[in-house]
C-alpha positions in Angstrom: 95.8 151.4 147.3 98.8 151.9 145.0 98.5 152.4 141.3 101.4 150.9 139.5 102.3 152.1 136.1 103.6 150.2 133.1 106.8 151.9 133.8 107.0 150.7 137.3 106.3 147.1 136.2 109.1 147.2 133.9 111.4 148.5 136.7 110.1 146.1 139.3 110.2 142.6 137.4 113.2 140.7 136.2 114.1 137.3 135.2 114.7 134.6 136.4 113.1 136.0 139.8 109.6 136.2 138.0 110.3 132.4 136.6 111.0 131.5 140.1 107.7 133.2 141.5 105.7 131.4 138.8 107.1 128.0 139.5 106.6 128.3 143.3 102.9 129.5 142.8 102.0 126.7 140.4 103.6 124.3 142.8 101.3 125.6 145.6 97.5 126.0 146.1 95.3 128.3 144.1 92.0 128.8 142.4 91.3 129.9 139.0 87.8 130.1 137.6 87.3 130.1 133.7 88.0 133.5 132.2 84.9 135.2 130.7 84.9 137.0 127.5 82.0 139.1 126.6 81.2 140.5 123.1 79.9 143.9 123.6 77.9 144.0 120.5 76.5 140.5 120.3 75.4 140.0 116.8 76.3 143.4 115.9 78.9 144.9 113.4 81.9 145.1 115.7 84.1 142.6 117.7 84.4 144.9 120.6 85.0 142.8 123.8 85.5 142.7 127.5 87.1 140.0 129.5 87.4 139.1 133.1 90.3 136.7 134.4 89.9 136.0 138.2 92.3 134.0 140.3 93.4 133.8 144.1 96.2 132.2 146.1 96.8 132.0 149.9 98.1 135.5 149.7 96.2 137.4 147.1 93.1 137.8 145.1 93.5 139.3 141.6 91.4 140.0 138.7 92.7 141.0 135.2 90.1 142.8 133.2 90.8 144.1 129.6 89.0 145.6 126.8 89.5 144.8 123.1 88.2 147.3 120.4 90.0 146.1 117.4 88.9 148.9 115.1 90.2 151.5 117.4 91.6 154.6 116.0 94.3 157.1 117.4 94.6 158.4 120.2 92.9 155.3 121.4 94.5 151.7 121.7 92.8 148.5 120.7 93.6 147.0 124.0 93.6 148.2 127.6 94.4 146.0 130.4 94.4 146.3 134.4 95.2 143.8 137.2 93.2 144.6 140.5 95.0 143.0 143.7 93.2 142.4 147.0 94.6 141.0 150.3 93.5 137.5 150.7 93.2 137.6 154.4 91.1 140.5 154.8 89.9 141.5 151.1 91.6 144.9 151.3 92.2 146.4 147.8 96.0 146.7 147.4 96.8 147.8 143.9 95.8 148.6 140.5 98.5 147.4 138.2 99.0 148.0 134.5 97.8 144.8 132.8 99.6 145.0 129.3 103.1 145.1 130.8 102.4 142.4 133.2 101.1 140.1 130.3 104.5 140.6 128.4 106.4 139.4 131.6 104.2 136.6 132.8 103.9 135.2 129.2 107.6 135.2 128.7 108.1 133.8 132.3 106.0 131.0 131.6 108.1 130.2 128.5 111.3 130.6 130.4 109.6 128.1 133.2 108.7 125.5 130.5 112.3 125.7 129.1 113.6 125.3 132.7 111.4 122.1 133.3 111.8 120.6 129.7 114.7 121.6 127.8 118.1 119.7 128.1 120.3 121.0 130.7 123.2 121.6 128.3 120.7 123.4 125.7 122.6 126.3 124.2 121.1 127.4 120.9 117.6 129.1 120.8 115.5 130.0 117.8 113.0 132.7 118.3 110.2 132.7 115.8 108.2 136.1 115.9 109.3 139.6 116.2 106.4 141.2 118.0 106.2 142.9 121.5 106.7 139.6 123.3 110.0 138.5 121.5 112.6 140.5 123.6 110.9 139.2 127.0 110.9 135.6 125.7 114.6 135.9 124.7 115.4 137.3 128.3 113.5 134.7 130.1 115.0 131.9 128.2 118.5 133.3 128.5 117.9 133.4 132.2 117.3 129.6 132.8 119.8 128.1 130.3 123.3 129.1 129.5 122.8 130.1 125.9 125.6 130.6 123.5 123.5 131.4 120.4 120.0 133.0 119.6 118.6 133.1 116.2 115.7 135.5 115.5 113.3 134.8 112.5 110.4 137.0 111.4 108.3 137.6 108.4 110.0 140.9 108.0 113.7 140.7 108.0 114.3 144.2 109.3 112.2 143.4 112.5 114.3 140.4 113.1 117.5 142.4 112.7 116.1 145.1 115.1 115.4 142.6 117.9 119.0 140.7 117.4 120.7 144.1 117.5 118.8 145.1 120.7 119.2 141.9 122.3 122.9 141.6 121.6 123.4 144.8 123.2 121.7 143.6 126.5 123.3 140.0 126.3 126.8 140.5 125.3 127.9 137.1 125.9 125.5 135.5 123.5 125.8 135.3 119.6 122.4 136.8 118.4 121.6 137.1 114.9 118.7 137.5 112.5 118.1 134.4 110.1 116.1 133.7 107.0 116.1 129.8 106.8 113.8 128.5 109.4 114.4 124.8 108.4 118.2 125.1 108.9 117.6 127.1 112.1 115.1 124.5 113.7 117.5 121.7 112.8 120.2 123.7 114.7 118.3 124.8 117.8 118.0 123.2 121.2 115.2 125.5 122.0 112.5 126.6 119.6 109.8 129.2 120.6 107.3 130.5 118.4 105.1 133.7 119.3 103.7 134.8 115.8 100.5 135.6 114.4 100.6 132.8 111.8 97.4 130.8 111.0 99.4 128.0 109.4 102.5 126.1 110.7 105.8 127.9 110.9 107.5 124.8 112.3 107.4 121.3 110.7 108.1 118.1 112.6 110.7 117.1 110.0 112.8 120.0 110.7 113.1 119.4 114.4 116.0 117.1 115.7 115.8 114.7 118.7 116.4 116.5 122.0 114.9 119.6 121.1 112.4 121.7 123.3 109.6 123.4 121.5 107.1 126.1 122.9 104.2 127.5 121.0 102.6 130.8 122.3 101.3 132.8 119.4 98.0 130.9 118.5 94.7 131.0 120.4 92.4 129.4 117.8 91.2 126.0 117.6 91.6 125.6 113.9 94.9 127.5 113.6 98.3 126.4 114.6 102.1 127.2 114.6 103.4 123.8 114.2 102.2 120.7 112.1 100.7 117.4 113.0 104.0 115.6 112.6 105.7 117.5 115.3 102.9 116.9 117.8 102.8 113.1 117.1 106.8 112.9 117.4 106.8 115.1 120.7 106.1 114.5 124.4 103.4 117.2 124.8 102.5 119.4 127.6 100.1 122.4 128.1 99.9 125.2 130.6 96.1 124.0 131.2 94.2 121.2 129.6 90.9 123.0 129.7 92.5 126.1 127.8 94.3 123.8 125.3 91.2 121.7 124.5 89.4 124.9 123.8 91.9 127.1 122.0 95.0 125.2 120.9 94.9 124.2 117.2 98.1 122.7 117.6 96.5 119.9 119.7 93.0 120.1 118.4 93.7 119.7 114.8 95.7 116.4 115.3 92.8 115.2 117.5 90.3 116.0 114.8 92.6 114.0 112.4 92.5 111.1 114.6 96.1 110.8 115.1 96.4 112.2 118.6 94.1 112.1 121.8 93.5 114.3 124.8 95.2 111.5 126.8 98.4 112.4 124.7 98.9 115.7 126.8 101.3 114.4 129.4 100.7 117.1 131.9 99.7 120.5 132.6 101.9 123.3 134.2 100.6 122.8 137.9 101.4 119.0 137.8 104.9 119.9 136.4 105.7 122.2 139.0 104.2 120.0 141.7 106.5 117.3 140.8 103.6 114.8 140.0 104.4 114.8 136.2 106.9 113.0 134.1 109.2 115.5 132.5 112.1 114.9 130.2 113.5 111.3 130.5 116.4 111.4 127.9 118.4 113.7 125.7 116.8 112.2 122.6 113.1 113.2 123.3 111.5 116.0 121.7 109.4 118.2 124.3 106.5 120.5 123.1 104.9 122.9 125.6 101.7 124.7 124.4 100.8 128.1 126.2 97.4 129.8 126.0 97.7 132.0 129.2 96.3 131.8 132.7 95.0 134.2 135.1 97.2 132.8 137.9 100.2 133.9 135.9 98.8 137.6 136.0 98.4 137.3 139.7 102.1 136.3 140.1 103.4 139.0 138.0 101.3 141.7 139.3 101.9 140.5 142.9 105.7 140.4 142.4 105.5 144.0 141.0 103.4 145.3 143.8 105.7 143.8 146.5 108.8 145.1 144.8 107.3 148.6 144.3 106.2 148.6 147.9 109.6 147.9 149.1 110.7 151.2 147.5 
């Protein structure tokens, strides 16, 4: 059984190869029971947690397990994550893969896949909202599926946005990449808007978004928080990675439902339907599309599996 480190994951994975693998996987047959999250000190003074996310395809069985200890002090981390892979045919253990790095790659890969499926073919300007660890991966993934000419980066701390813009400009020399302060103007200019922030209140308003824009919201996992306002949901063609997840954790969708201006039936399709060809996708250059991502265990299987196969080939 192989043990695959974060460094090996980063060396093994690339875009758009991971986007291709995700699209193929979600178009096929797979099983994904609900993830289980356990509070380790139920009713106690800490929020320490342990989570298990299982899935399997016709080739692999995977389970991602992670611990979350928000009050961790150095030298310990608040989050540890591993993906265990088994052979589907015989049940043989194959690899233990670093889960944190896989999560970065697969989350960004789903963003790239949503852009591939929903953004206009001629989309060439992107706005990245958020300057956390995910931001560079999301930029790479989106740039791998559309011929981008300009990428704008916004963050609450200007210096962090400038750092990411400078780093990505070095990686993607054919694209103009710059930090911006004015979200409203940037939203009006962008063909693709991706938010991966820690915001609890909307960072994108519907009145800022122009016809034909594709929007993607990644950062919020709370039923009563959101990265965009109700107006954007109402005026958009709405998709989700998983209806089950969205109706539990996506405030972007749940708040407008609670307000009585949107319904569960308003979610056009989930990712599997989009990849299998059974869903209606973008039908005109004037539509605004919105994809809400919570995260799914099957994506961990795909990312870890691709890393395993690449490392095994040497």
